[in-house]
N, C-alpha and C positions, 0 to 999 in steps of 0.2 A: 456714528452711533446715536441712537435716540433713547431717551428714558422710556421704559415700558414696564407695565405691570401685567403679569400673567397669573391668572387664578385657577385653582383646582379644588374641587370638592373631593374629600377622601372617603372612600367606602370600601367595604370588604370584610374579611374575616377578622374577628376580634383578636385572634392569635397573631395576626400580622400587623394590624394597624391599631394602636392603642393609646389610651391615656391612663397613666398610673399616678395616684396620689402618694407622695412621699410623706414620711413622718412629720416633716416641718411644714407640710401643707402645699409645697411646690407641686406642680404637675409635670410629669414627663409625657410628651406626646411623640408618637412615631407614626409614620405612614408615608404614603406617596404624595409628594408635593407636586409632581408632574407625572403625566401618563402619556406615553408615546402613541397610544391608540386613538384613532379618530381625530376630529378637528374640534376646536373650541368655538365659542359663539362668534368669534371674529373670523372664522373659517381658516384658521392656521393652527400650527402646533410646533413644538420643538422637534428637531430631528435628532436621532441618535448621535451621540458624540458632541452635541452642542454645549454640554455642561462642563466638560473636562477642565478647561483652563480656568473657568470661573470658580469651580469648586475649590481648586488648589489655592487661589488667591483669597477667597472668602474665609476658608478654614485656617489659613495662616495668620489671619488678623485676630487680634484680641477682641475686636468689636464685631460681633456677629448677631445683630439684633433680631429678635422676634417681635414684630410690631403688631398692632391692631389696624387692619384695613389701610395699610401703607401710611399711617400717620406716624411720622418720625418722632413726635412728642408723646406717643403712646407706646413706648417700649414695654412689653409685657414679659419679656424673658430673653433667653439666649439660645441660638441655634447651636446644637452640640455636634451634629454630624450631618453631612450631605454626601450622597454617593449615587452615581449614575449606574443603574442596573441594566445590563445589556438587554435590549428588546422590551424593557418594561417602562422605565422612566427614572425619576429622581426620588430617591428615598431620603427622608429627613427625620431627624430626632431633635427635639428641643425641650428646654425647660421653660415652663410658664411660672413666673414668680407668684407666690401666694400674695393675695390682696385681702386685707381685713375689711369687714363691713365698715362702710363710711369712706373708704378709699375711693378716689375718683375712677379708678380702674377696676373696682370690685365687680361691677356688672359684666365686664369682659371676662375676668377670671371665672366667675360663676357661670357665665354662658358657655364657656369652653367645658367646664366641669360637667354641666348638665346637658351638653351637646346641642345647645341652641346655636352656638357658633361652631360649625363643623367643617369649614372650608379652609384651604390654604391658598396663598397667592404669592408668586415669586416676584420680587421687585428688583429692578436694576436697569442696566443699559444692555439692550439686546440687539443683535445683528439679524437682519432679515435677508433672505436670498431666495431665488427661485429654485425649487427642487421638484423635478419632474413637472415643470410648468405651473407649480403652485407656490404662492408666497408662504414661506416657512421661517421659523426662528432657527438660526444656524449657529449662534454663539451668544455668550452672555458674560456680563460682569455683575455679579450679585451685589446688591446694596443691603437688602433685607429680605426676610420671609415674613409674611403676614398671616395671621389668623383672621378670617373674614366670613361673613355670612353670605357674601355674593361673589363667588369665584367665577372666572370667565369660562373655565373648562368644567363641565358638570360630570366628568367621568368617574370620580372616586370620592370616598369619605372615610373618616376614622371612627373607631368604636371606643366607647368608654368602658374601662375596666373598673369594677367595684373598688372602693377605697382600700385596697390591700397595700399596706406600707412596705417599702423596702427597708432593709436593715440600715442602720446609720453608717455601716462600713462601706456601703456602696457609694462611690463618688459619681454623680451624674456626668461629669466631664469625661469619664473614661468609658462610658457605655458605648457599644458599637452603634 
């Protein structure tokens, strides 16, 4: 296994891929962290089924960091859910912790909120194999997911939803 980072930009319909601001200022983001369509800038991609083992291990951990650009000292929130959707890719939801002005991570929080930072990148240890004669990613052990402005795969992006707050009764940890 080698350590590898795989990036994806999220794009699509606002009803599917979203950022929602909660009453406490935290942001919930949802969208495609990976897309099985096409190849990335390194001429490879994940193959269907490559996430299954990694998802179970990552979600069973209490430490599920959402980082900025794979910087493990820039944890900006927590990944709440990952699931592989047949034929589509990897769906992700995460919480971005509110940062107050003056915080060293405020520019990242604000960039996500304003959509200046709109990409996602999967970080971890990935297995590669030949699939139909092409080098592809066939398995993974997730370490973190990152918000980034420079994803490797330019196939998708998320939309910003106006600051409609969810009620205090909704627990971000139990959202699908």
